[in-house]
N, C-alpha and C positions, 0 to 999 in steps of 0.2 A: 482366743482359738489362733494356733501359728497359720502363719503364711509362709508359703517357699518355691521357688522355682525349681524344677526338674529338667536340665536340658540335655544333649547331645544325646537324645536315646532312642531306640527303638519302640512305637508307641503299638500298643496290640488291644484294641478296643472291644473285640469277642466277635467282631466281626471283618474290619480292612487293617491294616497296618499300616502305619508309617514309619517309612527306614529311618529317617530321622528327626526328632521333633524335640518338642517342648510340652510342658503340660506346665501351669500355674494353677496352685492350690492355695484358696484365699479363704481366712474364716475356716479351713478345714472343710473348701469343698471346693470343687474342682471348679473353675471360674475361666477357665483359658484352654484350648490345643491347639499347637500352629505348627507348622513345618516352616518356619520363621521365626528369627530370633523373638523372643519377648521382653519387651523392655522392663525392669522390676528392680528396685531397689533392696531387699530383704534378702533374705537367706538366700543362695543359689547353688544348686546342688546339679552339677557336669560327670553323667556317667556315660560315656563313649563305651560300645561292645555291650551295654546290657538291653534288657526290654524291660519295658514299664508295661504293667496289665492290671486290669481290675482284681479286688479278691476274688477268687473261686470260692464253691459252695460246695465241701463233703455231704452231701444226703446222709452216709452211712458208716459212720465207726465205732468203732469201743474204745472209748477214754477209760471206760474201768474208773467211772465217779470221778472223773474231771483230774485223772490222773496226772501229775508234775511233768510225765515225760512225754504223754501221746499229743496233749492240746500245743505246748510248744514246739511240736516237731513239725503239726500241720501248719502252724504259721510260717516255719521255716519253707516249706514248700508252696508259699504265696494260698495257701485256704486260712481265709478270715471267718469263713461262718459254715459251722460245722452241727449235725444233728446224731449226737449220741444214741445209738441203739440200747443202752443202758441194760442188757441182759449180763449184771452181776449176777450171781445162784440165790445173794442174799436179797437181792429185789424181788426176784420171779419165786423164792421160796416165803418170805412175809406178806409179800403182795399189800404192800404199804406205799403210803405217798413220800416220795424221796425227793430232793431238792439237790437239783445237780447245775450248776453254774445258772445259780438266780431261775430254774425253771422248775415247776412241780411235774413227775412224771410218776406213771404209777411203776 
């Protein structure tokens, strides 16, 4: 998995804010968060004026069966996890098992 360093960003972890810090991601997982510079020889991304925050969860969306518009729109807004209410009329009317985004729902 990719490793990279994001620096010079405001960091919000859901509880507190760091005005200017760095986040090191190694093998796909956050390994270090710091207000001091982090020594790293790989890919570095500097984003002054930007805010880094955890992926948001939207527990009530209507993605219309995994719409090619609805899901990317959520991602652009920082939402990385969604719960589709799956209330398309054909699903309700047929009352059958439907596979949406890899999850079986009624």
